[in-house]
Structures are given as structure tokens and as C-alpha cells.
C-alpha positions as a Markdown table, in Angstrom:
| # | Residue | x | y | z |
|---|---|---|---|---|
| 1 | Met | -2.8 | 2.2 | -13.2 |
| 2 | Phe | -2.6 | 4.6 | -10.4 |
| 3 | Val | -5.6 | 7.0 | -9.7 |
| 4 | Gly | -7.0 | 8.8 | -6.8 |
| 5 | Gln | -5.8 | 11.0 | -4.0 |
| 6 | Tyr | -5.0 | 10.1 | -0.4 |
| 7 | Glu | -3.6 | 11.9 | 2.6 |
| 8 | His | -1.3 | 9.9 | 5.0 |
| 9 | Thr | 1.2 | 11.3 | 7.6 |
| 10 | Leu | 5.0 | 11.2 | 7.0 |
| 11 | Asp | 6.1 | 9.9 | 10.1 |
| 12 | Asp | 9.5 | 11.1 | 12.1 |
| 13 | Lys | 11.3 | 8.0 | 10.4 |
| 14 | Gly | 10.4 | 9.0 | 6.9 |
| 15 | Arg | 7.8 | 6.3 | 6.5 |
| 16 | Val | 4.5 | 6.7 | 4.8 |
| 17 | Val | 1.6 | 4.3 | 4.4 |
| 18 | Leu | 0.6 | 3.4 | 0.8 |
| 19 | Pro | -3.0 | 3.0 | 0.2 |
| 20 | Pro | -4.1 | -0.3 | -0.4 |
| 21 | Asp | -4.9 | 0.4 | -4.1 |
| 22 | Phe | -1.4 | 1.7 | -4.6 |
| 23 | Arg | 0.2 | -1.2 | -2.7 |
| 24 | Asp | -1.6 | -3.8 | -5.0 |
| 25 | Glu | -0.5 | -2.3 | -8.2 |
| 26 | Ile | 3.2 | -1.7 | -6.8 |
| 27 | Gly | 4.0 | -5.3 | -5.5 |
| 28 | Gln | 6.7 | -5.5 | -3.0 |
| 29 | Arg | 9.3 | -3.1 | -4.5 |
| 30 | Ala | 9.4 | 0.4 | -6.0 |
| 31 | Tyr | 11.5 | 3.4 | -6.9 |
| 32 | Val | 11.3 | 6.8 | -5.5 |
| 33 | Val | 12.7 | 9.6 | -7.4 |
| 34 | Arg | 13.1 | 13.4 | -6.5 |
| 35 | Leu | 10.9 | 15.4 | -9.1 |
| 36 | Gly | 11.4 | 19.0 | -8.0 |
| 37 | Glu | 8.8 | 19.8 | -5.2 |
| 38 | Arg | 7.5 | 16.1 | -5.3 |
| 39 | Leu | 8.5 | 12.6 | -5.4 |
| 40 | Gly | 7.7 | 10.0 | -7.9 |
| 41 | Leu | 7.1 | 6.5 | -7.0 |
| 42 | Trp | 7.1 | 3.8 | -9.8 |
| 43 | Asp | 6.5 | 0.1 | -9.5 |
| 44 | Glu | 9.7 | -2.0 | -10.6 |
| 45 | Pro | 8.7 | -2.9 | -14.3 |
| 46 | Thr | 7.6 | 0.7 | -15.0 |
| 47 | Tyr | 10.8 | 2.3 | -13.4 |
| 48 | Arg | 13.0 | 0.0 | -15.6 |
| 49 | Gln | 11.3 | 1.3 | -18.7 |
| 50 | Val | 11.5 | 5.1 | -17.4 |
| 51 | Ser | 15.3 | 4.8 | -16.6 |
| 52 | Ser | 15.8 | 3.2 | -20.1 |
| 53 | Asp | 13.9 | 6.3 | -21.4 |
| 54 | Trp | 16.2 | 8.6 | -19.4 |
| 55 | Glu | 19.2 | 6.8 | -20.7 |
| 56 | Asn | 18.2 | 7.0 | -24.4 |
| 57 | His | 17.4 | 10.7 | -23.8 |
| 58 | Arg | 20.8 | 11.1 | -22.3 |
| 59 | Lys | 22.4 | 9.3 | -25.3 |
| 60 | Ala | 20.4 | 11.5 | -27.7 |
| 61 | Gly | 21.4 | 14.5 | -26.2 |
| 62 | Thr | 17.9 | 15.7 | -25.1 |
| 63 | Leu | 18.8 | 15.0 | -21.3 |
| 64 | Asp | 22.1 | 16.4 | -20.4 |
| 65 | Ala | 24.6 | 14.6 | -18.3 |
| 66 | Val | 24.2 | 16.5 | -15.2 |
| 67 | Ser | 20.4 | 16.1 | -15.2 |
| 68 | Phe | 20.8 | 12.3 | -15.6 |
| 69 | Arg | 23.1 | 12.0 | -12.9 |
| 70 | Lys | 20.8 | 14.1 | -10.7 |
| 71 | Leu | 17.9 | 11.9 | -11.5 |
| 72 | Thr | 19.7 | 8.7 | -11.2 |
| 73 | Ser | 21.5 | 9.7 | -7.8 |
| 74 | Glu | 18.2 | 10.9 | -6.3 |
| 75 | Thr | 16.6 | 7.8 | -6.7 |
| 76 | Gln | 15.9 | 5.1 | -4.0 |
| 77 | Arg | 14.9 | 1.5 | -4.1 |
| 78 | Val | 12.1 | 0.9 | -1.5 |
| 79 | Lys | 10.3 | -2.1 | -0.2 |
| 80 | Ile | 7.0 | -2.1 | 1.2 |
| 81 | Asp | 6.8 | -3.3 | 4.9 |
| 82 | Ser | 4.4 | -5.6 | 6.6 |
| 83 | Ala | 2.3 | -2.4 | 7.6 |
| 84 | Gly | 2.1 | -1.1 | 4.0 |
| 85 | Arg | 4.7 | 1.6 | 4.5 |
| 86 | Ile | 7.7 | 2.6 | 2.6 |
| 87 | Thr | 10.7 | 4.4 | 4.3 |
| 88 | Ile | 12.0 | 7.4 | 2.2 |
| 89 | Asn | 15.6 | 8.4 | 2.5 |
| 90 | Lys | 15.9 | 11.7 | 4.4 |
| 91 | Ala | 18.0 | 13.2 | 1.5 |
| 92 | Leu | 14.9 | 12.8 | -0.6 |
| 93 | Leu | 12.6 | 14.6 | 1.7 |
| 94 | Glu | 14.1 | 18.2 | 1.5 |
| 95 | Gly | 11.0 | 20.4 | 1.6 |
| 96 | Phe | 8.9 | 17.9 | 3.5 |
| 97 | Thr | 8.1 | 18.1 | 7.2 |
| 98 | Leu | 8.3 | 14.9 | 9.0 |
| 99 | Gly | 5.1 | 14.5 | 11.0 |
| 100 | Glu | 3.0 | 16.3 | 8.5 |
| 101 | Thr | 0.6 | 15.1 | 6.1 |
| 102 | Val | 1.5 | 14.3 | 2.6 |
| 103 | Val | -0.9 | 13.8 | -0.5 |
| 104 | Leu | -0.3 | 10.7 | -2.5 |
| 105 | Ser | -1.8 | 11.4 | -5.9 |
| 106 | Gly | -2.1 | 8.8 | -8.7 |
| 107 | Ala | -0.7 | 9.8 | -12.0 |
| 108 | Leu | -1.6 | 7.0 | -14.0 |
| 109 | Ser | 2.0 | 5.3 | -14.3 |
| 110 | Arg | 3.3 | 6.5 | -11.0 |
| 111 | Val | 2.3 | 7.8 | -7.8 |
| 112 | Glu | 3.2 | 11.4 | -6.8 |
| 113 | Ile | 4.1 | 12.2 | -3.2 |
| 114 | Trp | 3.5 | 15.9 | -2.3 |
| 115 | Pro | 3.8 | 18.2 | 0.8 |
| 116 | Arg | 0.0 | 18.8 | 1.3 |
| 117 | Asp | 0.3 | 22.7 | 1.4 |
| 118 | Ile | 2.0 | 22.7 | -1.8 |
| 119 | Phe | -0.3 | 20.2 | -3.6 |
| 120 | Thr | -3.3 | 22.1 | -2.4 |
| 121 | Ser | -1.9 | 25.5 | -3.4 |
| 122 | Met | -1.4 | 24.3 | -6.9 |
| 123 | His | -4.4 | 22.0 | -7.3 |
| 124 | Asp | -7.3 | 23.2 | -5.3 |
| 125 | Thr | -7.8 | 26.6 | -7.2 |
| 126 | Thr | -10.2 | 27.8 | -9.6 |
| 127 | Glu | -7.6 | 28.4 | -12.3 |
| 128 | Ala | -6.6 | 24.6 | -11.9 |
| 129 | Ser | -10.2 | 23.7 | -12.5 |
| 130 | Ala | -10.5 | 25.8 | -15.4 |
| 131 | Asn | -7.3 | 24.6 | -16.9 |
| 132 | Val | -8.6 | 21.0 | -16.7 |
| 133 | Ser | -11.7 | 22.0 | -18.4 |
| 134 | Ala | -9.9 | 23.8 | -21.2 |
| 135 | Ala | -7.6 | 20.7 | -21.7 |
| 136 | Leu | -10.5 | 18.2 | -21.9 |
| 137 | Asp | -12.3 | 20.4 | -24.3 |
| 138 | Arg | -9.0 | 20.5 | -26.7 |
| 139 | Met | -8.9 | 16.7 | -26.5 |
| 140 | Gly | -12.6 | 16.7 | -27.4 |
| 141 | Leu | -13.6 | 14.9 | -24.2 |
């Protein structure tokens, strides 16, 4: 399970260090997928389930063929190197600035990698905090 928020630099080669807690959960290999303005990072067993779900949705017609191909073609298998980094393909880094800080945010079954400015503009607001409070109230928590 991935929880917590960390900031690391995306170096000029597209490498980013994964926090030790995330590395422990991921193991040696993972999958990076473009998810709009952010990247999703799944461990291998979870990605196999997620990709199977995508295929089932494609077969059922709830995920169109173009979106399915876009998801699968914008996926990269990565290996964690001895320094605890992954190297992300430049094609997946559109909207990211090499040498800048990124936010690695735990999202339970995956890690999300965000450009810091986009992450903070969406999450560090009074409205975002109010939305969380309202959601917790709706769930009875």
C-alpha cells in the first residue's frame, strides 16, 4: 500500500529517486503509465490486474479502442537501479521539466508522480481540504 507524499528532483536524464517505503512495496520492477497531467506507477502484480481490468473494459465497450491503445502504448516497464531510481522515458515526461522537483504521492494501489506546481495548485487549497472533509462526512468517518 502506497501512502505519503515526497518531493524529489527529476534529473536531466529523466531519473527520479523513489522513497524507501515505495521501493519496498514495488520490488525490482514496476510500470509507469501516463495519466493525463500525472504519471501512475504500479508494482508488477498490481499492474497485471489493472491492465487486465482495462482489457475487460475494452471488451465490454466501457473503454474505447483508441483510449485502450493510448493507455497501453503510453506504458513503460521500469527497473529500480542500485541508487533507488527509476528512469522515465522522455515521451512520458511531457509537461514535466527535467531538473525540477516532482511530487511522489501514495494513492494506495499506485504511486502518482506529479509536476510540483500542478500538484500544489490542485491539492494545497482550502477548497481541496473542504472537499476531503465533506467526503469523509459522507462516508461516516
